[in-house]
N, C-alpha and C positions, 0 to 999 in steps of 0.2 A: 738400460742399455750402459754397457761401462762407457764412462768418459773418452776413455783412449781409443774407443772405436767410433766415436761418432765423426761422420763426414765432415761437420762444418767445422771441425777442430784446426784442419790444416786446407791451405789452398791448394789447389789440384796441381799435379805433377807437370811440368814444363815437359814437353816430348820433343821441340826442336830450341836451338840456342838464340837467344832475342838479337844477338849482335850478328851472327853470319846463316842462320838458318841450317845448318847444320844438326842432323839429330843426335840427341844427347843418349849417353848411356849411362847405365846407373853404377854406381861403384859401392855403393854400402846400401844395407837392409838392414834397418830398425824395429825390434818391438816394443813399442810403446807400455806394453802389460809386463813383460818379465824383463825386458831391457837385454833378450838375446841380440848378436851382430851378426852379420852377415857380410864378408867384405868379397869382391870380386867385380867380375865386369857383366854385367846382364844387359840385354837389349830389352827397350821397352815395347810394347805391344805397337801394332798398326793404329788403333784408336789413341794412343797418345799424341798421335800425329793432327788429329784434329783438334779445331778452336772450340773454345766455351760455346761459341754459338753454333757451331757444326755438333757438337754434342748435345745439346738441348736439341736440335732439330732432329736428331739420331731417336732420342729418348722419347720425343713424343712421336716419331715414328714409329717406334716398337712399342708402344703404352696402347698405339691405336690401331695395332695389328697388321700396320701397313696400309689399310684404308684410309686412302689421298683423300676423300670427301671429310672425315674425320679429321686426319692432320689439318686442310683446310679451316675448318672450323675451329679445332683448338688453336692454330696459331693466328687466324684472321688472317691469311694471304690465299692468291688464287691458286689454280689446279697448274698453271705454269709456273708460277714459283716454286711450289713445290717440288714440282718433276725438276726443275734446274737446281734447287737445294739439294735434292736426293744425289743429281749427279756431280754435285761439287764435292758431296762426302763421299759417294763411291771414287771419284778421283783421288783424294786426298789420301784414302785408305789403299791406294795403289792398282784399283780394279779398272777395268776396261767397260766404258760405257755406253760402248755400242755406237756413240758420233766419234769416234777415231778411228773408223774404217775396219774394225774389228766385229764381227758378228757376235751377237748374244748366243749363248748355247740355243735357246729358243728358236732362233732366227734360223742356224744352221740345222736343228731336228727338220723344222719345217720345209726348208729348202730341200734337205733329204727326201724327205715323205713327198714330195711334190715331182721330184725325178722318177721316184719310185713308181708314183702313180700313172706317170707317162710311160714308163716302161711297161706297166702292166698292161695299160690301156692301147697299146702299139702306139703310141703317139711319137715314141723315140726310138731309137736301136737301142739296142745292149752296149755296141761300143760308143754311142753317142752319150747314155748313161753313166757308163764309166769314164768318159772323158769330165763329164759335169761332176760326178762326184769327187774324182780325184783334185779337181781346181776347187772345189770346197774344201777339201781338207788340205791344200796349200793355203788357202785364204786364212783359214782357221789356226794356222801355226804361225 
């Protein structure tokens, strides 16, 4: 591998200002191989927001294909700790975790399915099903 492309040659990019915690923007990119430079204002991707610990956890999670038992074994931590760290990473990436009052997509699908099954089994009226489905849509927005 070319020395210029080794990941251990340079420290990782900081995503946030160490003084005020504002998100950094990149203004110059340089190729270590041919010397090409590009100047401008570029946004970092959402993964640049993650700390080194969060990145390590995410790499371990992906390496283990999201199998929590394997993540537990790899990192030597408990199931609740894996879930807590995963929720931290999800929040840092700017996504809802489900514990913030917003239902996850699977929860909304399950709730819709249950309402439709109740309607099909004549446990609720069409009007009641409509009202419940509308409430689900409003809570998801």
